[in-house]
N, C-alpha and C positions, 0 to 999 in steps of 0.2 A: 791659703788661698786668692787666687784674681777676685780680684770686684770690680765692676762696671761704672763708669765714670757716670754721675749726673748730664745730663743731656746739656744742662746750663752752662755748667762746669764747666764740660768739653766748647761748648762754646767762646767761653771765656779764652781758652791757651790755642783756640785755630784762631781768632781773632789776632793776638797777639802776634800768634806766627806768620801769620798773614804779611802785620806793619809789620815787623823786621825782614822778611822779604821783599817786600817792596823798597824798603831802605835802600837792603843790598842793591839792589837794583841802579839805585841812583848810585849809589858807590862803586860797584862792578860793571861794568859797561865792554863791552866788545869797541876799540879802537883801534887805533894806529899804535904801532906795527901788528897790526894780524897773529902776526907767530906768537906774539907774549901774551896777548890781552884776551884772544881766544881759545884756547888753551886753557888758560888761568877762569873765565867765562864758565868755560866746560866743568871744571872741577867742582867750583861753589855751588854753583847751581844742580851737579847731577851727585852731589855726594848724601849719604844716608844720612837721615834727619835726627836731630839727639833735640829735647825738650831742656836743654840748660840755657840758651839763650834765652827762652819766652820765662825760664824761672828768673832769671835776671830781673826782670823788667817786673815778675810779680812780687821781685822779695823787697825791691823799691818800692812797689804803693804799702807793701807791710809795712814799712817803716818810715810811711807819708812821707813818701818824697812820687812826684808826679811821670808816670809811663816813661814823658818822652826822656827823661832826664838820663834814662840807662840804654836809650837807643843805639847809643854806638857801639856800649860797651855788650851788648846782644848781639850786633850783627859784628864784631871782633870774634866774640867767642866762636860764633858760625863759621868762619874763618879758619881760626884756630882748630875748628874739629874737621874741616875739611880738608885741611893739611895734612894730619894724621890719619886722614883716613887713606889719602894718596899715598903716605911713607908705608901704609900696613898692605896695601896693597902692590909697593914696587917691594918690601920686602917677603910678601906672599911668592913674588914671580922668580924673585930670587931663590927661592929653596923647591923652584918646579911645582909652586900651584900657581894653575891660573884660572880664575873661576871669573873671574869679570871683564864685560867687553872693554879692551882697550881703543881707545879712539885715536890717540896721541902715541908715539912712541914714548918709551921707558923714561929715557934720559930727559926727553922734553917735558913729562909728566914731574920726572923730581926736579928740573929747576924751576919750574910752575909752580911748585910748593915753596920755594925759594921766593918768589915772586909775593905768592899770598902773607906768606911772614912780614916781610918787610913791609907791604900794606897795612899788615895789623899795628906795627907800633907808627905808622902814617897818621896813622884816623886815629890815636888816639892821642896824639902829640897834635893834632892842630886843632887845638879847641876854636878857635872864633870860625870856624867852618862846621864841624863835625858834633860838636855840645852845644849842649843847652845852655843858654846865656847865663846862668844861675849857677854853674859847675863851676866849682875854688883848684885852684890850682894843686892842690894837695893833695885834694881828692882825686882827682886822675893822677896825680902822682901815684897816690895807694895803689890805683888801676893796673897801672902800668906794673906795677913791684906786684902785683897778685896774678895777672896775665904772663908774665914773664917765668914765675916759678911754675904755674899751669903747665905751660910748654915743654919746660927745659928737664934736666936728666931724675927730678925727683917726682915730676909730672906726666906724662904722657910721654916723654920718649921712654919713662922708665916703666911705666903701662902694655908698652909694642913690645918691650924688651919679656917683659912675665910669659904674655901671652902667646908671643913663639916658645917662647922654654916650656908656658903648661906648666907652671910650678904652683898649680892648687885651682881650686874652686876662684879662689879671691882676684887670681888676676884675671879673667873675666869681666873684673867690676871697677878693676884698677883706672883705666884712661877715663870711663864715664863717671866716676868718683868725682875724680882730681878736676873734669871740665866743668862736672852739677855746681859742686866745690867754689869753684872762681866763680859763677857765675850767681852765686846766691852770694857772697862777698862780696861782688862789683855792685850788684846793684842794691846791697843794702847802703856799702859807701858812698855812691853817688846820691842815695833818698837820704842821707843824712844820719846815719843809725849810731847809736853811744856803739861802744866795745862790746860791750855784751848781747847784744842785739848781733853784731858782726860775726861775732865765735858763736854763738845756737846758730844762725842760719849759713854760716860755714858745714857745723858738722849736722844740719840736718839735709843739706845738696848733699856733702858727701855718702850720706846714707841712701839716698834718691838717686846717687847715680850708680852706687854700690848693685841698688836692688835692678834700677834699668840693664846694668851689662849683665848679670844673671841671667834675668830673666830672656835677654834676646839673644843668649847662645846656649839656653838651658835644651840637654839632647834629655829623650824619651828616659833611658833609664838614670838617671838624675832628677829628675824633676821630685818625687819626693824629698829626698833631702837635701835639696836647695829651696825647696818651698818652706820648709823649714824655716831652712837659715832667711830668706827673705820676710817670712813672717816676723823675725825676729829683726832685722832692720827695718821695718816697717814701725814696728816698736820704739825704736832708740830714735828714727828719726820724730816720729810724733810726740814724744818726752819734749824733744827741743823746742816744738810750736807749745809747748806748755804755757812757755815765758811771754808769748804776745796773746795770752787769754782773751778774749771777749773780741779781739778785733775782727773787724769784718772779714777782715781776708784768710783767717787763718781758714776757714773752713774752704775755701778757694785754693789755697798755697796747697792744702794736705791733700788734697785732690790729687797731684803729680804723682800719690803714693797708687792710685788704682791701673793697674797694670793692663788689664786686658785690653780695651780701651785707646787710652797710650800710644802703648806699644800700637796695635792696628793704625791712630790716627800718624808716627812718624813712618811709619810703610806706605802707607798712601803718598802724604809729602814726597818720600823718597821718587815713587812709581810716577807721580804726576812730572818729574823734572827728570826724567830717566832717559 
């Protein structure tokens, strides 16, 4: 059963997401050559929204870090998700499925994905420009490793493959589970978390991502069975947060599991930028 998100918590997530988008607009700008940067700007800001970047900020705060420390990682997560969305559309078109307005030719979109991915590593590897001054090199290296894994053969790429193969309902949450898990871990690392805290938040992010992936693709005839699965995943996610019991951020970060309001929020964000 979906539960409505309290208004104050919805405002928290909305505020974080707005800050991330503002930061992205300083990073991704339309400039010369236009043939390169116009498609990139379009793909980045017209892609569907995910709460994984905001989860990265929240995880950083949960372990005692300043939200600004995770801003670059959060922006990178959005770029990563935008690239995966463009790949998804390209695969759809190759299978004869064309359900999305195509602003640029398919070959341009595919090349733009490569440009987005190269920007991911540039942002992560230039700490003097893009990172908080207190970030440590070893933290940034760990974040680069986590991002690389999430983007690779065992992360988003595998998730897209499973979605196309339709190997069961779990495939619907594979992409999101990897992105959310990565977001939570990156925020925790940059916030100075212990190894135990990082792994707890990794699991929490995985469960939250699976929930969002399942709910966003739910069909009417599947609703009952998937709702039961979502309830189990929510219980597992909340169990991971018990480790942080009594921390004032626990209630806020757990509100990401409140589905109706959250899915409406991501839909509105996408519509406002399309």
